[in-house]
C-alpha positions as CSV (number, residue, x, y, z in Angstrom):
1,M,198.5,101.9,118.3
2,S,195.2,100.2,117.4
3,P,194.9,96.5,117.2
4,A,194.9,94.7,113.8
5,A,191.6,93.1,112.9
6,P,191.3,89.4,114.0
7,S,191.8,86.9,111.3
8,N,189.6,83.9,110.8
9,G,191.6,80.7,110.9
10,G,195.2,80.6,109.9
11,P,198.3,80.1,112.2
12,A,198.2,81.4,115.7
13,V,200.6,82.3,118.4
14,R,199.9,80.4,121.6
15,L,200.3,82.2,124.9
16,Q,202.1,80.0,127.3
17,P,201.0,80.2,130.0
18,A,197.5,81.7,129.3
19,A,197.0,85.3,130.2
20,G,194.4,85.6,133.0
21,Q,193.4,88.2,135.6
22,A,196.9,88.5,137.1
23,E,198.4,89.4,133.7
24,A,195.6,91.7,132.8
25,K,195.9,93.6,136.1
26,Q,199.7,93.9,135.6
27,H,199.6,94.9,131.9
28,P,196.0,96.1,131.3
29,R,196.5,98.0,128.1
30,E,198.6,95.3,126.4
31,F,196.2,92.6,127.6
32,A,193.3,94.6,126.1
33,L,195.1,94.9,122.7
34,L,195.7,91.2,122.6
35,A,192.1,90.4,123.7
36,Q,190.8,92.4,120.8
37,A,193.1,90.8,118.3
38,S,192.2,87.3,119.4
39,D,189.5,85.5,117.4
40,K,189.2,82.7,119.9
41,G,187.6,84.7,122.7
42,I,188.6,84.3,126.3
43,A,188.5,80.8,127.8
44,D,188.0,80.1,131.5
45,G,191.8,79.9,131.8
46,G,192.3,83.3,130.2
47,L,193.6,84.5,126.8
48,T,195.2,81.4,125.2
49,S,196.2,82.4,121.6
50,V,196.2,85.3,119.1
51,P,196.2,84.9,115.3
52,K,199.7,85.4,114.0
53,Q,198.6,87.8,111.3
54,A,196.8,90.1,113.8
55,L,199.7,89.9,116.3
56,Q,202.2,90.7,113.6
57,G,200.2,93.9,112.9
58,L,200.5,94.9,116.6
59,V,204.2,94.3,117.0
60,K,205.6,95.2,113.6
61,Q,206.6,98.7,114.7
62,D,209.0,97.1,117.1
63,G,210.9,95.4,114.2
64,V,209.7,91.8,114.9
65,E,210.0,90.0,111.6
66,E,209.0,86.4,112.6
67,L,206.8,85.2,115.4
68,P,207.2,81.8,116.9
69,G,204.3,79.5,117.6
70,E,204.5,80.1,121.3
71,L,205.3,83.1,123.4
72,P,204.9,84.1,127.1
73,F,202.5,86.9,127.7
74,D,205.1,89.0,129.5
75,K,207.4,89.1,126.5
76,L,204.5,90.1,124.2
77,A,203.5,92.8,126.7
78,V,207.0,94.3,126.5
79,S,206.7,94.4,122.7
80,L,203.4,96.2,122.9
81,R,204.3,98.6,125.5
82,R,204.5,102.3,124.7
83,G,205.7,105.2,126.7
84,C,203.4,107.8,128.2
85,T,201.9,109.9,125.4
86,H,201.3,113.0,127.5
87,A,204.1,113.2,130.1
88,Q,203.4,116.9,130.9
89,A,199.8,116.3,131.9
90,A,198.5,118.3,134.9
91,G,197.5,116.5,138.1
92,S,198.5,113.1,139.4
93,G,197.0,109.6,139.6
94,D,196.8,106.3,137.8
95,C,194.4,107.5,135.0
96,L,195.3,109.8,132.1
97,G,192.6,111.7,130.4
98,F,191.7,115.0,128.7
99,A,189.8,117.6,130.8
100,A,188.4,121.0,130.4
101,H,189.3,123.3,133.3
102,D,187.0,126.3,132.6
103,A,184.1,127.5,130.4
104,S,186.4,128.0,127.4
105,G,185.9,124.2,127.0
106,K,189.5,123.7,125.9
107,L,190.6,120.1,126.7
108,T,194.1,119.3,127.9
109,P,195.9,116.3,129.3
110,F,195.0,115.6,132.9
111,R,195.9,112.9,135.4
112,F,193.6,111.8,138.2
113,E,193.0,108.8,140.4
114,R,190.3,106.2,139.8
115,R,188.9,104.5,142.8
116,E,190.1,101.1,144.0
117,L,188.1,98.2,142.8
118,Q,185.1,97.4,145.1
119,P,183.6,93.8,145.2
120,G,181.0,94.7,142.6
121,D,183.2,96.8,140.3
122,V,184.6,96.2,136.8
123,R,187.7,97.9,135.5
124,L,187.4,98.7,131.8
125,Q,190.4,99.6,129.6
126,V,189.0,102.2,127.2
127,A,189.5,101.4,123.5
128,Y,187.2,104.0,121.9
129,C,185.0,106.9,123.1
130,G,182.5,108.8,121.0
131,I,182.1,112.5,121.2
132,C,178.5,113.5,121.9
133,H,177.1,117.0,121.4
134,S,176.3,117.1,125.1
135,D,180.1,116.9,125.7
136,L,180.4,120.2,124.0
137,H,177.7,121.8,126.1
138,K,179.2,120.4,129.3
139,V,182.8,121.5,128.8
140,R,181.5,125.0,128.1
141,S,179.1,125.0,131.1
142,E,176.1,125.6,128.9
143,W,173.7,123.3,130.7
144,G,174.2,124.8,134.2
145,P,177.4,125.0,136.2
146,T,180.0,122.4,135.3
147,N,182.2,121.0,138.0
148,Y,185.7,121.6,136.7
149,P,188.0,119.9,135.8
150,V,185.6,117.8,133.7
151,V,186.6,114.7,131.8
152,P,183.8,114.1,129.2
153,G,182.8,110.9,127.4
154,H,179.8,108.6,127.8
155,E,180.0,106.5,124.6
156,I,182.6,104.1,125.8
157,V,183.8,100.7,124.7
158,G,186.7,98.6,125.8
159,I,188.1,95.5,127.3
160,V,187.5,94.3,130.9
161,T,190.9,93.9,132.6
162,E,189.9,93.3,136.3
163,V,186.7,92.4,138.2
164,G,185.8,92.6,141.9
165,S,185.2,89.5,144.0
166,A,181.4,89.7,143.7
167,V,181.2,90.3,139.9
168,E,179.5,87.4,138.1
169,G,178.7,88.7,134.6
170,F,182.1,89.7,133.4
171,R,185.7,88.4,133.3
172,P,189.0,89.8,132.0
173,G,189.1,89.9,128.2
174,D,185.4,90.6,127.7
175,R,184.3,93.3,125.3
176,A,182.2,95.7,127.3
177,A,180.6,99.1,127.2
178,V,179.6,102.0,129.4
179,G,177.0,104.5,128.5
180,C,175.5,107.7,130.0
181,M,175.0,106.3,133.6
182,V,177.3,104.7,136.2
183,G,174.9,104.6,139.1
184,S,171.4,105.2,140.6
185,C,169.7,104.6,143.9
186,G,168.4,101.1,142.9
187,R,165.4,101.4,145.3
188,C,162.9,103.9,143.8
189,A,160.0,103.0,141.6
190,E,161.8,104.1,138.5
191,C,164.9,102.0,139.2
192,G,162.6,99.1,139.9
193,R,161.1,99.5,136.4
194,G,164.5,99.5,134.7
195,L,164.3,103.3,134.2
196,E,167.5,104.2,136.0
197,Q,167.8,107.3,133.8
198,Y,164.8,108.8,135.7
199,C,166.0,107.7,139.1
200,A,164.0,109.6,141.8
201,G,166.1,108.4,144.8
202,D,168.1,110.7,147.1
203,C,171.3,110.4,145.0
204,G,169.4,110.5,141.7
205,V,171.0,109.1,138.6
206,V,174.8,109.2,138.6
207,W,175.9,110.3,135.2
208,T,179.1,109.0,133.7
209,Y,180.8,112.3,134.1
210,D,180.3,115.6,136.0
211,S,178.0,113.9,138.6
212,K,178.3,113.3,142.3
213,D,179.0,109.6,142.9
214,P,178.2,108.1,146.3
215,A,180.4,105.2,145.5
216,E,183.3,107.6,145.5
217,G,182.4,109.6,148.6
218,E,180.5,112.3,146.6
219,A,183.5,112.7,144.3
220,I,182.7,113.9,140.8
221,T,182.6,111.3,138.1
222,R,184.9,111.5,135.1
223,G,184.2,110.0,131.7
224,G,185.7,108.1,128.8
225,Y,188.2,110.6,127.4
226,S,190.5,108.6,129.6
227,T,192.6,105.4,129.7
228,H,190.3,103.4,132.0
229,L,187.1,103.4,134.1
230,V,186.0,101.6,137.3
231,V,182.3,101.0,137.2
232,N,179.8,99.0,139.2
233,E,178.9,95.8,137.2
234,K,175.2,96.8,137.1
235,F,176.1,99.6,134.7
236,V,178.4,97.8,132.4
237,L,177.1,96.3,129.2
238,H,178.1,93.4,127.0
239,L,179.2,94.4,123.5
240,P,178.1,92.0,120.7
241,A,181.1,90.2,119.2
242,N,180.2,91.1,115.6
243,L,180.2,94.8,116.1
244,P,183.4,96.8,115.4
245,M,184.3,98.5,118.6
246,D,185.0,102.0,117.2
247,A,181.7,102.3,115.2
248,A,179.7,100.7,118.1
249,A,180.8,103.3,120.6
250,P,178.2,106.0,119.7
251,L,175.4,103.4,120.2
252,L,175.9,104.0,123.9
253,C,174.2,107.4,123.5
254,A,173.1,108.1,119.9
255,G,171.8,104.6,119.6
256,I,169.9,104.3,122.8
257,T,168.6,107.9,122.6
258,T,166.7,107.0,119.4
259,Y,166.0,103.4,120.1
260,S,164.2,104.1,123.4
261,P,161.5,106.4,122.0
262,L,160.9,104.3,119.0
263,R,160.2,101.4,121.3
264,H,158.3,103.2,124.1
265,F,156.0,105.2,121.8
266,G,155.1,102.2,119.6
267,L,157.0,103.4,116.6
268,D,158.7,100.0,116.1
269,K,156.1,98.1,114.2
270,P,156.5,97.1,110.5
271,G,154.7,99.6,108.3
272,T,154.7,102.4,110.9
273,R,155.2,105.7,109.3
274,V,158.1,107.4,111.1
275,G,159.5,110.8,110.4
276,V,163.0,111.8,111.5
277,V,163.8,115.5,111.8
278,G,167.5,116.2,111.3
279,L,170.1,114.0,109.8
280,G,173.0,114.2,112.2
281,G,174.5,111.9,114.8
282,L,171.1,111.1,116.3
283,G,169.1,111.4,113.1
284,H,171.0,108.9,111.0
285,M,170.8,106.3,113.9
286,A,167.0,106.9,114.1
287,V,166.8,106.1,110.3
288,K,168.9,103.0,110.6
289,L,166.9,101.7,113.7
290,A,163.5,102.5,112.3
291,K,164.3,100.8,109.0
292,A,165.5,97.7,110.9
293,F,162.1,97.7,112.7
294,G,160.4,97.6,109.2
295,C,159.1,101.2,109.4
296,E,158.3,103.5,106.5
297,V,160.8,106.3,107.1
298,T,160.6,109.9,106.0
299,V,163.6,112.2,106.7
300,I,162.7,115.9,107.1
301,S,165.6,118.3,106.7
302,T,166.4,122.0,105.9
303,S,169.1,120.8,103.5
304,P,167.9,119.6,100.0
305,G,171.4,118.2,99.5
306,K,170.9,115.5,102.1
307,K,168.3,113.6,100.0
308,E,170.8,111.4,98.3
309,E,172.4,110.4,101.6
310,A,169.1,109.9,103.4
311,C,167.4,107.8,100.7
312,S,170.2,106.1,98.6
313,R,172.6,105.3,101.4
314,L,170.7,105.1,104.6
315,G,167.5,103.7,103.0
316,A,164.9,106.3,104.0
317,D,161.7,105.9,101.9
318,H,160.9,109.6,101.6
319,F,162.6,112.9,102.0
320,L,161.0,116.3,102.8
321,V,162.6,119.7,102.7
322,S,161.0,121.5,105.6
323,K,161.3,124.9,103.8
324,D,159.3,123.6,100.9
325,E,155.8,124.7,102.0
326,A,154.0,123.0,99.1
327,A,155.7,119.6,99.8
328,M,155.1,119.9,103.6
329,A,151.4,120.8,103.0
330,A,151.0,117.8,100.7
331,A,152.5,115.5,103.4
332,A,150.2,116.7,106.1
333,G,148.7,113.9,108.2
334,T,150.9,111.2,106.7
335,L,153.1,110.2,109.7
336,D,152.3,108.1,112.8
337,G,155.3,109.5,114.7
338,I,158.3,111.8,114.5
339,I,161.7,111.6,116.2
340,D,162.9,115.2,116.5
341,T,166.7,115.3,116.8
342,V,167.3,119.0,116.3
343,S,169.0,120.7,119.2
344,A,168.6,124.3,117.9
345,P,165.5,126.5,118.1
346,H,162.9,125.5,115.5
347,E,159.1,125.8,114.8
348,L,157.3,122.7,116.1
349,A,154.1,123.6,114.1
350,T,156.0,122.8,110.9
351,Y,156.4,119.2,112.0
352,L,153.2,118.7,114.0
353,N,151.1,119.2,110.9
354,L,152.7,116.1,109.4
355,L,151.2,113.9,112.1
356,D,148.1,111.8,111.6
357,T,145.5,111.6,114.3
358,D,147.1,110.5,117.6
359,G,150.5,111.0,116.1
360,R,153.5,111.4,118.5
361,L,156.3,114.0,118.1
362,V,159.1,112.9,120.4
363,M,161.9,115.4,121.2
364,V,165.3,113.9,121.7
365,G,167.3,116.9,120.6
366,L,167.6,119.4,123.4
367,S,167.3,123.1,122.3
368,P,169.0,125.5,124.7
369,E,166.0,127.8,124.2
370,A,162.3,127.2,124.8
371,L,160.2,126.2,121.8
372,P,156.7,127.6,121.3
373,L,154.0,124.9,121.4
374,P,151.0,125.8,119.1
375,P,147.9,124.4,120.9
376,F,145.7,124.2,117.8
377,A,148.3,122.1,116.0
378,V,148.2,119.7,118.9
379,A,144.5,119.7,119.6
380,A,143.4,119.5,116.0
381,R,144.1,115.8,115.7
382,R,144.8,114.7,119.3
383,R,148.5,114.8,118.7
384,V,151.1,114.3,121.4
385,V,154.3,116.2,122.1
386,A,156.7,114.2,124.3
387,G,160.3,113.9,125.2
388,S,162.7,111.1,125.9
389,S,166.1,110.8,127.5
390,V,168.4,107.8,127.2
391,G,167.2,104.3,128.0
392,G,167.7,102.2,131.2
393,I,170.4,99.6,131.5
394,K,168.2,96.7,130.5
395,E,166.9,98.5,127.4
396,T,170.4,99.7,126.5
397,Q,171.6,96.0,126.5
398,E,168.5,95.2,124.4
399,M,169.5,97.9,121.9
400,L,173.0,96.6,121.7
401,D,171.8,93.1,121.1
402,F,169.3,94.4,118.4
403,C,172.2,96.2,116.7
404,G,174.3,93.1,116.8
405,E,171.5,91.0,115.2
406,H,171.0,93.6,112.4
407,S,174.7,94.7,112.1
408,I,173.8,98.3,112.9
409,T,176.6,100.7,113.8
410,C,177.2,104.4,113.7
411,D,178.9,106.2,110.8
412,I,182.0,107.7,112.3
413,E,185.2,109.7,111.8
414,K,187.9,108.2,114.0
415,I,190.4,110.7,115.5
416,S,193.3,110.8,117.9
417,V,192.8,112.4,121.3
418,D,195.0,115.3,120.3
419,Y,192.5,116.3,117.7
420,V,189.7,116.6,120.2
421,N,189.6,120.4,120.4
422,T,189.4,120.7,116.6
423,A,186.7,118.1,116.6
424,M,184.7,120.1,119.1
425,E,184.9,123.2,116.8
426,R,183.8,121.1,113.8
427,L,181.0,119.6,115.9
428,E,179.7,123.0,116.7
429,R,179.6,123.8,112.9
430,G,177.9,120.5,112.2
431,D,181.0,119.4,110.2
432,V,181.0,115.7,111.1
433,F,179.8,112.6,109.3
434,Y,178.1,111.6,111.6
435,R,180.0,111.0,114.9
436,F,183.6,111.6,116.0
437,V,185.1,108.7,117.9
438,I,188.4,109.0,119.8
439,D,190.9,106.2,119.4
440,V,191.8,106.2,123.0
441,Q,193.9,103.1,123.1
442,G,195.9,104.3,120.1
443,S,196.6,107.9,121.2
444,L,196.3,108.1,125.0
445,V,198.8,105.9,127.0
446,A,199.3,106.5,130.7
């Protein structure tokens, strides 16, 4: 069950008493649903009211015809409660997720235990989780050995339901997000520069799933295809209030993966001529972000049929078909930079020739095979070939705030968790427009 959209104004149901940390801890899923439906935000005393229209949408399946002006939270929680959606899940523990158990990559219901809250931890009730192409590689053990069972997911948004005693930046009811990382050493030069994604400490970066986590005694992290997370506050992000949670989820990977290189390589200035290779989950975000920076954007694709989508809907200024040799030759030297999002083998020389002197081609798509680098195409005009991972925590928050200011979200297809294996098959075929997002709170109940 997904929450109804908050209404602006109109009658509201007052929660008496207000629902605070104790209520959120006792009924985390129900509290999270009410927090999303509320248009008043969370006051210091907790959740105080919910618009009647939004609340009616949440409880109507229980046959509630009329809502009074005042209700105790406990009674509402009972109305919102649902039974476990996957009672036959393997394993045991307080968290319910979907996990792959071998290199077939098939995901099935799986129970496991999340760690107890430490003083600096935040508990996040997961609302939505995007499906990244790296999830597909990981569940199939295509990027080196995977530690099974693996629970994927690193594009996570939800509601804070509990905070540790030392947490200062979050409180129950806050909209929050978790991206690709949940830990790093915090002491090395890279961490000191806000580049936790390149942590060079003993533990290295702790990825959100399939990574050893010193905070859990070297246990393996498990991601957002699950009912809730427990994460150190330093790796939890604030989600702007104006962004819809489902369409904002992929920003935590697809958004930051394209935002970071645009910023770092100086491709974020008005008038900068930016090319985007590939118009998938990463590519369409690169177009949106570059346009918001004021860049002149050219989409380069193997598919002529994507021109209308690229230019008319996403706002790209130009479109090139990479197989059209004449058009590519005519465009030689016209770009200041290229964001290459293609994760399959392809010829770099085709795109390097589009760069002007000192142009930068930045690879964010990760091909499983080595790509030949033609030295003459690089040396001819002092071109640079570079790569970029995700961004650090500070930069990821900056990206979310930028997207909030410009109302940028991902184009998504929302699915239930039971559709996830079909979604993975479609993702492999490129049959998604442009990102699958799992409605966790509506289809996965512990």
